[in-house]
C-alpha positions as CSV (number, residue, x, y, z in Angstrom):
1,X,23.6,1.4,18.6
2,X,21.3,3.9,16.9
3,X,17.6,4.6,17.3
4,X,15.6,3.1,14.4
5,X,12.0,3.4,13.2
6,X,9.2,1.3,14.7
7,X,8.7,-0.3,11.3
8,X,12.3,-1.6,11.3
9,X,12.1,-2.7,14.9
10,X,8.9,-4.7,14.1
11,X,10.7,-6.3,11.2
12,X,13.5,-7.5,13.6
13,X,10.8,-8.8,16.0
14,X,9.0,-10.6,13.2
15,X,12.1,-12.2,11.8
16,X,12.9,-13.7,15.2
17,X,9.7,-15.7,15.1
18,X,11.0,-17.6,12.0
19,X,14.7,-17.5,12.9
20,X,15.1,-17.5,16.7
21,X,18.1,-15.6,18.1
22,X,20.2,-17.8,20.4
23,X,17.3,-20.2,20.5
24,X,14.9,-17.6,21.8
25,X,12.3,-15.3,20.2
26,X,12.5,-11.6,20.9
27,X,10.1,-9.5,22.9
28,X,9.4,-5.8,23.4
29,X,10.0,-3.7,26.5
30,X,11.1,-0.3,27.8
31,X,14.7,0.6,27.1
32,X,14.9,2.9,30.1
33,X,12.5,4.7,32.5
34,X,13.1,8.2,31.2
35,X,10.5,10.5,29.7
36,X,11.9,12.6,26.9
37,X,10.5,15.9,25.5
38,X,8.4,15.2,22.4
39,X,9.5,17.1,19.3
40,X,6.7,16.5,16.8
41,X,7.4,13.1,15.2
42,X,9.5,10.0,15.9
43,X,11.7,10.9,12.9
44,X,13.4,13.5,15.1
45,X,14.9,10.7,17.2
46,X,15.9,8.2,14.4
47,X,19.7,8.0,14.1
48,X,20.6,9.1,17.6
49,X,23.1,7.1,19.6
50,X,22.1,5.0,22.6
51,X,24.4,2.8,24.6
52,X,24.9,-0.8,23.5
53,X,23.4,-3.3,26.0
54,X,23.8,-7.0,25.6
55,X,20.6,-8.7,24.5
56,X,19.1,-5.6,23.0
57,X,18.7,-5.9,19.2
58,X,16.8,-2.7,18.3
59,X,15.7,0.6,20.0
60,X,12.9,2.9,18.8
61,X,10.9,5.9,20.1
62,X,7.1,5.9,20.7
63,X,4.9,8.9,21.7
64,X,3.0,8.6,25.0
65,X,0.7,11.1,26.8
66,X,0.1,11.5,30.5
67,X,-1.4,14.3,32.7
68,X,1.8,16.5,32.0
69,X,1.3,16.2,28.2
70,X,3.1,14.3,25.4
71,X,6.5,12.7,25.9
72,X,8.7,10.2,24.2
73,X,9.5,6.7,25.6
74,X,12.4,4.6,24.3
75,X,11.4,1.0,23.6
76,X,13.5,-1.9,22.7
77,X,13.4,-5.3,21.1
78,X,15.3,-7.7,23.4
79,X,15.9,-11.3,24.2
80,X,13.3,-12.8,26.6
């Protein structure tokens, strides 16, 4: 599976409202608990490989900030 843009992930999430996947709508959550060094924009992460996990339909990167500075968090669209 590859990291996609947030716009594409939102499209997957919205489509699940009209056509449920396996009878369920999808939801958003953290893909993993890691904090990744931020490199300017989310475009630097699009296309990178991530492991396939059952029930995960899309993975995207968001920018977050804490007391240590900016970092990237992998988020996913998954079955609830």
